[in-house]
C-alpha positions in Angstrom: 135.5 21.5 -61.9 137.6 18.7 -59.9 139.3 17.4 -62.7 140.1 21.3 -63.5 141.5 21.5 -60.3 143.4 18.5 -60.6 145.1 20.2 -63.8 143.8 18.7 -66.5 142.3 21.2 -69.4 139.3 21.9 -71.1 139.9 19.8 -74.0 141.3 17.1 -71.2 138.2 17.1 -69.3 136.0 16.1 -72.9 137.8 13.3 -73.5 138.2 12.0 -69.7 134.6 12.6 -69.2 134.3 10.7 -72.8 136.0 7.6 -71.3 134.4 7.3 -68.1 130.9 7.0 -70.2 132.8 3.9 -71.6 133.3 2.3 -68.1 137.4 3.4 -69.6 140.6 5.1 -69.2 143.8 6.1 -71.6 146.3 8.3 -69.6 148.4 8.2 -73.0 145.5 9.5 -74.5 144.9 12.2 -72.3 148.1 13.5 -72.2 147.7 13.4 -76.2 144.6 15.6 -76.0 146.8 18.0 -73.7 148.1 19.6 -77.3 144.6 20.8 -77.4 144.2 23.3 -74.5 144.4 26.5 -74.5 143.1 27.0 -78.1 146.3 24.9 -79.3 148.6 26.7 -76.6 147.9 29.9 -79.1 144.2 31.1 -78.3 143.0 29.1 -81.5 140.5 26.6 -81.8 138.4 26.4 -78.2 139.4 23.1 -76.7 136.4 22.8 -75.4 134.9 21.7 -78.7 138.1 20.4 -80.0 137.7 17.9 -76.7 133.9 17.2 -77.7 135.3 16.4 -81.1 137.5 14.1 -79.7 135.2 11.9 -77.4 132.2 12.6 -79.9 135.2 9.8 -82.0 135.7 7.5 -78.8 131.9 6.5 -79.6 132.3 5.9 -83.4 134.4 7.4 -85.5 132.5 7.5 -88.8 129.6 8.7 -87.7 131.7 11.5 -85.9 133.1 12.5 -88.7 129.9 12.5 -90.9 127.2 13.9 -88.7 127.9 13.7 -84.3 130.3 16.5 -84.8 129.1 19.1 -87.2 125.8 19.0 -85.2 128.1 19.7 -82.4 130.6 22.3 -83.9 126.6 24.0 -85.5 125.2 24.3 -82.1 128.3 26.0 -80.5 128.5 28.4 -83.4 124.5 29.2 -83.1 125.5 28.9 -79.3 128.8 31.3 -79.4 129.7 33.1 -81.9 127.2 35.8 -81.5 128.7 35.9 -77.8 132.7 36.5 -78.5 132.5 36.6 -82.6 134.5 33.4 -83.2 134.9 29.8 -82.1 139.1 30.5 -80.7 139.5 30.4 -77.3 141.3 34.5 -77.0 137.9 35.6 -78.8 136.3 33.6 -75.8 138.6 34.4 -72.8 139.6 38.2 -74.2 142.5 40.0 -72.4 140.9 38.9 -69.1 142.1 35.9 -68.1 139.5 36.3 -65.2 136.7 35.3 -67.8 138.1 31.5 -67.8 136.8 30.9 -64.6 133.4 32.6 -65.6 132.8 31.6 -69.6 134.8 28.9 -69.4 133.0 26.3 -67.4 129.4 27.5 -68.2 130.3 26.7 -72.3 132.4 23.5 -70.7 128.6 22.3 -68.8 126.6 23.0 -72.0 129.3 21.6 -74.6 129.1 18.3 -72.7 125.3 19.0 -72.1 125.0 18.7 -76.0 127.1 16.2 -76.5 124.8 13.9 -74.2 121.8 15.1 -76.2 123.8 14.0 -79.5 125.1 11.2 -77.9 121.5 10.1 -77.4 119.4 11.1 -80.4 121.5 8.3 -82.2 121.6 5.7 -79.6 125.4 5.9 -78.0 124.2 6.5 -75.0 121.0 6.6 -72.7 121.2 10.0 -71.5 119.7 9.4 -68.5 122.9 6.9 -67.3 125.4 9.0 -68.2 123.8 11.5 -66.0 
């Protein structure tokens, strides 16, 4: 919530959290990831899942592409497609911008938690230390 209040979007927050887990900062990367905000600023793929994919790639690009990201995406689809019909930001938010305040924080929290579980499962982090 604090990062959102500082003006960062969902995809940027996911990357910032991943960098923080590694004790790093990278303002240029965080700025570049802003391109994923609000479903590529067109309501397309949810910035939470695309930002989380970037976060997982910070740990191991090959593993991220091979199994970390596919596992996270499968979980995301199972969790949210039944509710919203797709992984599109526009479908998740709908025509009510208030949904951004109610749905996005819950989805972001759950996606971050799942990302931590996946990273811990494959030995990239000690989940207890990341929380």
